[in-house]
C-alpha positions as CSV (number, residue, x, y, z in Angstrom):
1,M,34.3,-47.1,32.4
2,K,37.4,-47.9,34.0
3,A,38.3,-51.3,34.4
4,V,38.7,-52.7,38.2
5,P,41.2,-54.5,38.8
6,R,40.4,-58.4,39.8
7,R,42.1,-58.7,43.5
8,Q,44.1,-62.1,43.5
9,I,42.7,-64.9,45.9
10,P,45.9,-66.7,47.3
11,V,45.6,-70.5,46.4
12,G,46.7,-71.7,50.2
13,L,48.1,-75.3,50.9
14,P,46.7,-78.3,51.8
15,G,46.8,-78.7,55.7
16,W,47.8,-82.6,54.8
17,I,51.1,-81.4,53.3
18,Y,52.3,-79.8,56.3
19,L,53.0,-83.4,58.2
20,P,55.1,-84.6,55.8
21,A,57.4,-81.4,55.4
22,S,57.4,-81.2,59.6
23,V,59.0,-85.1,59.2
24,G,61.5,-84.1,56.5
25,A,62.5,-80.9,58.7
26,A,62.9,-83.6,61.9
27,L,64.9,-85.6,59.7
28,V,67.4,-83.0,59.2
29,A,67.2,-80.9,62.5
30,V,67.0,-83.5,64.9
31,P,70.4,-85.3,64.2
32,V,72.2,-82.2,64.0
33,V,70.9,-80.9,67.2
34,A,72.1,-84.5,68.5
35,I,75.5,-84.0,67.4
36,L,75.9,-80.4,68.3
37,L,74.9,-81.6,72.5
38,R,77.6,-84.4,72.1
39,I,80.3,-82.3,71.4
40,D,83.1,-81.5,73.6
41,W,83.0,-77.8,73.3
42,P,85.8,-77.2,75.2
43,H,87.9,-78.9,73.4
44,F,86.3,-78.3,69.6
45,I,87.2,-74.6,69.5
46,P,91.0,-74.9,69.8
47,L,91.1,-78.1,67.4
48,I,88.9,-76.0,64.8
49,S,91.0,-73.2,65.3
50,S,94.2,-75.0,64.7
51,E,96.8,-74.2,62.2
52,S,95.8,-77.5,60.7
53,S,92.6,-77.0,60.6
54,R,92.6,-73.3,58.8
55,A,95.0,-74.7,56.3
56,A,92.5,-77.5,55.6
57,L,89.8,-74.8,55.3
58,L,92.0,-72.2,53.1
59,L,92.7,-75.6,50.8
60,S,88.9,-76.7,50.7
61,L,87.8,-73.1,49.3
62,K,90.2,-73.0,47.4
63,T,90.0,-76.5,45.4
64,A,86.3,-76.0,45.4
65,T,86.2,-72.6,43.8
66,A,88.6,-74.1,41.4
67,S,86.3,-77.2,40.5
68,T,83.3,-75.2,40.4
69,A,84.7,-72.7,37.6
70,L,85.9,-76.1,35.7
71,C,82.1,-77.3,35.7
72,V,80.8,-74.3,35.0
73,L,83.3,-74.1,32.2
74,L,82.8,-77.5,30.9
75,G,79.1,-78.1,32.5
76,V,77.2,-75.5,30.6
77,P,78.3,-76.4,27.1
78,M,77.1,-79.7,28.2
79,A,73.6,-79.1,29.3
80,V,73.2,-76.8,26.4
81,V,73.6,-79.9,24.4
82,L,71.9,-82.2,25.8
83,A,68.3,-79.7,26.3
84,R,68.7,-78.4,22.7
85,G,71.1,-81.3,20.6
86,G,69.1,-82.8,18.3
87,F,71.7,-85.9,17.2
88,R,71.4,-89.7,18.0
89,G,73.1,-91.1,21.5
90,L,71.7,-88.3,23.4
91,S,70.8,-91.0,25.8
92,V,73.6,-92.4,26.2
93,L,75.4,-89.5,26.8
94,R,73.3,-88.4,29.3
95,A,73.8,-91.8,31.7
96,L,77.4,-90.8,31.2
97,V,77.3,-87.4,32.3
98,L,74.9,-88.7,35.5
99,L,77.4,-91.9,36.2
100,P,79.5,-90.1,39.0
101,L,76.0,-89.4,40.6
102,V,75.8,-93.4,41.6
103,L,79.1,-94.4,41.7
104,P,80.5,-94.3,45.3
105,P,83.1,-91.3,45.5
106,V,86.2,-94.5,45.9
107,V,84.6,-96.0,42.9
108,G,85.1,-92.6,41.5
109,G,88.5,-91.8,43.0
110,I,89.9,-94.9,41.5
111,A,88.9,-94.4,37.8
112,L,90.5,-91.1,38.2
113,L,93.6,-93.2,39.2
114,Y,93.6,-95.3,36.5
115,T,93.3,-92.8,34.2
116,F,95.6,-89.9,35.5
117,G,98.0,-92.2,37.8
118,R,101.3,-92.8,36.9
119,Q,100.4,-95.6,35.0
120,G,96.9,-94.4,34.0
121,L,95.3,-94.4,30.6
122,L,96.6,-90.6,30.0
123,G,99.2,-90.1,33.1
124,Q,101.6,-92.8,31.4
125,H,101.6,-90.6,28.2
126,L,101.3,-87.1,30.6
127,E,104.4,-88.4,32.8
128,A,106.4,-88.5,29.8
129,F,106.4,-84.8,29.8
130,G,106.7,-84.3,33.3
131,I,103.0,-83.7,34.1
132,R,101.8,-85.6,37.2
133,I,98.4,-85.1,38.8
134,A,97.7,-87.9,41.2
135,F,98.5,-86.7,44.7
136,T,98.5,-83.3,43.7
137,T,96.6,-80.2,44.4
138,A,95.2,-80.4,40.5
139,A,94.0,-84.2,41.5
140,V,91.6,-82.8,44.1
141,V,90.4,-80.0,41.7
142,L,89.8,-83.0,39.3
143,A,88.2,-85.4,41.7
144,Q,85.9,-82.5,43.1
145,S,84.9,-81.5,39.7
146,F,83.9,-85.6,38.7
147,V,81.3,-85.6,41.5
148,S,80.2,-81.9,41.4
149,L,79.9,-81.6,37.4
150,P,76.0,-83.7,37.2
151,F,75.0,-81.3,40.1
152,L,75.1,-78.5,37.5
153,V,74.6,-80.1,34.3
154,V,71.1,-81.7,35.6
155,S,70.4,-78.4,37.6
156,L,71.1,-76.1,33.8
157,E,69.9,-79.0,31.9
158,G,66.1,-78.6,33.6
159,A,66.3,-75.0,33.5
160,L,66.9,-75.2,29.7
161,R,63.7,-77.4,29.4
162,S,61.7,-75.4,31.2
163,A,62.6,-72.2,29.1
164,G,61.6,-73.9,26.1
165,D,63.2,-72.4,22.9
166,Q,60.7,-69.9,21.4
167,Y,62.9,-67.0,22.1
168,E,65.8,-68.5,20.7
169,S,63.9,-69.3,17.7
170,I,62.4,-65.6,17.5
171,A,66.2,-64.4,18.0
172,A,67.3,-66.8,15.2
173,M,64.3,-65.2,12.9
174,L,65.8,-61.8,13.5
175,G,69.3,-62.8,11.9
176,G,70.9,-63.8,15.6
177,R,73.7,-66.1,15.3
178,P,73.9,-69.2,16.8
179,T,76.6,-68.2,19.4
180,T,75.0,-64.6,19.5
181,V,71.7,-66.0,20.7
182,L,73.3,-68.6,23.3
183,R,75.2,-65.6,25.1
184,T,71.9,-62.8,24.8
185,V,69.4,-64.9,24.8
186,T,69.7,-68.4,26.2
187,L,72.1,-67.8,29.0
188,P,70.5,-64.9,30.7
189,L,67.1,-66.3,30.6
190,V,68.2,-69.4,32.4
191,L,71.2,-67.6,35.0
192,P,69.1,-68.5,37.9
193,G,69.1,-72.3,37.0
194,L,72.8,-71.7,36.3
195,I,73.2,-70.1,39.7
196,S,71.6,-72.6,41.1
197,G,73.9,-75.4,39.6
198,A,76.9,-74.4,40.4
199,V,76.1,-73.7,43.8
200,L,75.6,-77.0,44.5
201,A,78.6,-78.2,42.6
202,F,80.6,-75.5,44.9
203,A,78.6,-77.1,48.0
204,R,79.3,-80.9,47.1
205,S,83.1,-80.0,46.1
206,L,83.5,-78.6,49.6
207,R,82.2,-81.6,51.2
208,E,84.1,-84.4,49.1
209,F,86.0,-87.3,50.6
210,G,86.1,-90.3,49.4
211,A,87.6,-89.7,45.4
212,T,89.9,-86.8,46.9
213,L,91.7,-89.3,49.3
214,T,91.6,-92.1,46.9
215,F,92.9,-90.2,43.9
216,A,94.7,-87.6,45.5
217,G,95.8,-88.6,49.1
218,S,95.8,-86.7,52.2
219,L,99.3,-84.3,52.2
220,R,99.1,-81.7,54.6
221,G,98.7,-78.4,53.0
222,V,98.6,-79.9,49.3
223,T,95.8,-81.9,49.3
224,R,94.5,-82.5,53.1
225,T,91.0,-80.9,52.6
226,L,88.7,-80.0,55.3
227,P,86.7,-83.3,55.0
228,L,89.7,-85.1,55.4
229,E,91.3,-83.4,58.4
230,I,87.7,-83.7,60.0
231,Y,88.0,-87.4,59.5
232,L,92.0,-87.5,60.7
233,Q,90.8,-86.0,63.9
């Protein structure tokens, strides 16, 4: 006798949930509409199409891409260690990683200046080799990476914890080395979380203002990103 497949019944949503969802959507949409209504459009179009605005946008896209790549390069190992590591002190490491989330961006910029500035903790030694970071394009990338890294780490760590480690254990039992397991099992398994974290890091880098202004300044064509250009206009 042929089995008849069961029809899947949609769960649906409780009616009350639409009210707070609508309020949340309005909280985002209404201010956007308000600012669109107040824009002086005849002057706005020439403003955003000016040479300085285009240069700032191009610089923002370049630095945000570079900082996102740096976040992926450093954030993936950090997230794996936080999710899979078994040594003491993980809570302290996690707190340090999340610190830029709670620090005001200007304070983060000052911290970077005290680290990589000409008289900074590391900057004074780099200065001896002729390497200057503060108030350069590299400073923009570092400032953006500093504030964006926690977004990628938190997103990827959550994905790793949700995925569990059973597939990794099976791969290890079959003789897979740790690097092979990480490359062929772990990372493909959490790829959606990695992509989400990278997108969040890119978006955060693109809008960074306070840390960039403090650590990199506002030099046209060098450190003046789009948020700084908007502020100056």
